[in-house]
N, C-alpha and C positions, 0 to 999 in steps of 0.2 A: 558439363553444362551445357545448357541449352543455349538457344542464340538470344541476346539482350532482348529485358521485358521491356515494354511501351507504357513506361507509367509505374505510379505507386497508388496502392490501395489502401488506403489507411481504415478498416474493416469496422463498421461499427453495425453488430447484428440485429440493433435495437433492443425494445424489450426493455424489462425494469432497472437497465444498466445503460441506459442510452445516454442519462444526461451524464454519468461519472464518465464513459468511454469519449463522448465529447469536449471533454474538459483536456484530454491530452490530445484526440486531433487537432481542437483549434490553438494549440498551444505549437503543437509540431508544423501542418500547414503550411504557415506562411513561410518556412524554412529551405521547405523544399522544390519549390520551382513550380511550375503553370502544370506540369502533368499526374498530376494526381487525383485523385477520385474517393469517395466515402461509398462506400459500397457494402452492403449488407453481408457478404461470404465473398472468401475468394474466388479469382477469377483467373484462367491461365496465362492471359496475354501481359501480367502485371504482377511486381513486385509487389508480395502481400503483408502487409504488416496485422500481424495479430496481436490482441488486447486479450484472449483468452485461449489459456491452453486446448481447452475442449477443444474448439474448433479444426486444429489439427489432428486430435485423434479421430475426430470422428468421420475422417474423410475416407473414401474408399482405400487408395493408393499413400502407404505409408507414408510419404516425404511429399505427395502431390501439393503443389502450392504453399509449404511450411517455409517459406522464408524467412520469418523475421517474428519474435515473438516480445512483447514489453509488455507487462502484467499489468492488470486493468487499475490495480492495487498499490500496494506498497511490495510484495514480491517479499512477503516474509513468513509465511510459515511452515508447512509442512515438505520442506522440499526434497526430503528423502522419498516422500510419498508420490509427488508430483516427478521426480527428475527424470524416471524415462519416457513420460510426455512431451516434459520440455525442449527434450536431446531431439527430439523429431525436427525440432524448428534447425535450420541452417544458424542462423545468429539467435544469440538472448540477449534481450538488453538487463540489463542491473544498475542498481540503483548508484551502489559506491563499492567502494575497496573492501567493505565485509561481506558481501554477496558474492562480489567477482571471487574473491581469496577461498571462497566455502566452496565454490564451485570446483576451481582449481582443484582445490584438494580432491576433489573428488572425481578426477579425470577428465572433466570439462577441458578441449583445446580452448588455449588462450584466444585463438583466433575467430572463435563463436562469439565471444562477450566482448558487450560494447555497451558504454557505462553511459546510460541515460538520465540519470538524476532520477525527477519525478514530476514528469512534462505536467499531470495531473493538478499539482501544486500552484504551478507557476501563476494561474490568475489569481488565485487568494495572497499569493504572498506579493505578487503587484498591484494588490489593491480592486482589483476589477469586480471580484466576489464576495469580497468580506462582508460579513452582516453581523456583527457585535452583540451580543445581549444587553442591555441597558436596564441596570438595576442598582438600586443603592445599599445591595448587600453583593458579600463575596460571592462568587459564581462558580458553582461544582457542574461540568457538563458528564453526564453518563450517559456512556457510548460502548455499549457492549458490543460483542462481536454475532456473525448469524450462525454461530458454529453451535454445537452437540448444546453446549451451557446453556444456550439462550434462554430458553423455557426454565430454566431454576431463576435466573435472574429477574427475566419477567413476571411470574409468578410470587417472586418475593421481593417487589417493587417497596411498596410501602414500607416494610419491615426494616429494610435497606437503607430507605432513605428518609424516613419517614417524619424521623428525630432530628434531620437535620434542617429541616424547612423554618424553622424560625430564626434561625441566624444566617442563613446562606438563601440564595437561588438558587434551585435546583431544576436544572434543564435536561431532560431525557431525549437525545438524539437515537432514531430509528436506524437502523442500518437500511442502506438504499435500495438494498433487494427488497425491502416492505416498505419504504417512503422517501421522498422526494427532497427531503433534507441533508444535507452533508456535513459532518461534524467538523470539516477544516474549516468553512466559512463562518461558524458562530465561537469556535475556543479560541481565540486569540483575545487576551485580557481575564481569561477564565481562573479563579484561585486553583483549582483541581478539578484533573479528568480520573475518573472510575471507568476502567477498560481491563478486558481479559487476553484475551489473544488478538484484539481488534488494531488495521491499522491506525486508528486514531493515537491509539500510542504513540507512533512516530508521528503523528501530525502535533500531538502536545509538546514533546520533546521539540520538535523543531520551532515552536512558538513559547521555547520558555516555560510551558507549565509543567508543573509534577503528576504524576502518575500513580494512583492507588490502585494497586492488584486485591482481586480477593481468592489469595493465595490457596484458601484454604480447600477453596472449593474445585478449583484449577489444576494448579501447580504438580500433583503426583501423576493425572493423568495426561496433561498435556508433554510432560518431560520423558511419560512410556512412549508416547508416539511420535514425539517430535526434538527428544534429548539429541544435544551435539547441533541443532540449525543454529543458524542466526537467534531467531527470538524465545528459543529454548534458552540460548545465552542469559537470557533477561532474569527467566527463572532460576537457571542453576546459581546466578550469581547475587539474586535477587538485586537487580537495580530498578528504582524505583521505591517505592513503600509500598511493600509486600506484607500482606496482614494473614498470618497462617491460623490466627485465634477469632473469632467470629465475634468473640466480646472485646475485641479491640480495633473493629473496623471503625466507628466514630470517631475515638479518639485519635486514629491514625489518620483520616481525614482531616482532621482538625490543623493535627501536627501539619500536612503536607502544605495547607494553606498558609499556616503562620513561617515556618521554615523553608519552603519556594521548592525550585527542581535542584537535585542534587548534583555535584559533579560528576557520577556517575553516568545519570541521564544524559548529560550533554555531551561527555564523552562519547558515549554508544550512539547516540544519534549522529554527531558528528563522522567516525567512521560509515556510516548506514547511510547516509544522505549529505555528500560534501557540503559546506557552507558556499562555495564557490559557483556549485549549479542549482542553488535557488533562485528560483525565479526565471533563471536562466536554462531550463530542464528542454524541451523546446528547442531549443537551438541546439543544444549536447546532441539529441534524438535525432533529429535532422540531419545532421552531420554524419552519423553512425550509417544512416538509413542512407543516405547519397552512398555513401562508400562504397557502401554493399552492395548497393543497385548498379554502380557503376562498375565494378567488379565481373558484374555478367549475368547475374539473374538468379537462377532457384536452381535449388539442386534437380539431379537428374537421375533415373532409377537405373 
């Protein structure tokens, strides 16, 4: 190890995700003391906390300044694809036991893993950012990912949602890569969420809202790319309301609105994002960051 670093750097590179990352930083910063900074890139004299895996991989030296990684989202997608990149960091923040167990099973050393919950959810869970939709109709929130599936949903919005407008208030949320409204701010009180492989799934379940999946257009391909991952389990075990026949899309949405969240959805999110960390994730993340920081700094080559 090198000599102890001089303070903590909670990195926000700016751009489209600036608001998303600031939710994490504002939750963590009050609990890490006075020697912290919010800089747009890692620096050599601080313990650098990255919220994007890409920042670590773009640096010239393999482990230079790769102190800790906490995902800017839910850390829920294709771990098998990203694992090599994530392992460049000395420490990895995980939301709860499900992801921890997944990474341990793939040979990640337990001392690298720090449970942080989801600091980006603290403000809305604690009522600081909540902005619920007001309507006299049951609310449907459509919030699909910005993955390769995105164009398919954008181009078929009227086909997929048009017939529901008479009985429901239908709200479409654009991914923060393209807009400035976060689904987590409006999702409480919704009757149903429609999503595919987005972190909105976990937001909905955190707030007790059932999720309907357009599995006919997603399931096979996603399981081919990410089977065996935590999110892959959702499709493998059909957790939530999975529609494999397009003709049953609207009836399944109505069923979910009437019946509500299933026990399987509740059990899944409780294992993914423990109840005791909800609203307190910034504190948990700060404890982990400080312990790692006090341990002596960053990787040495």
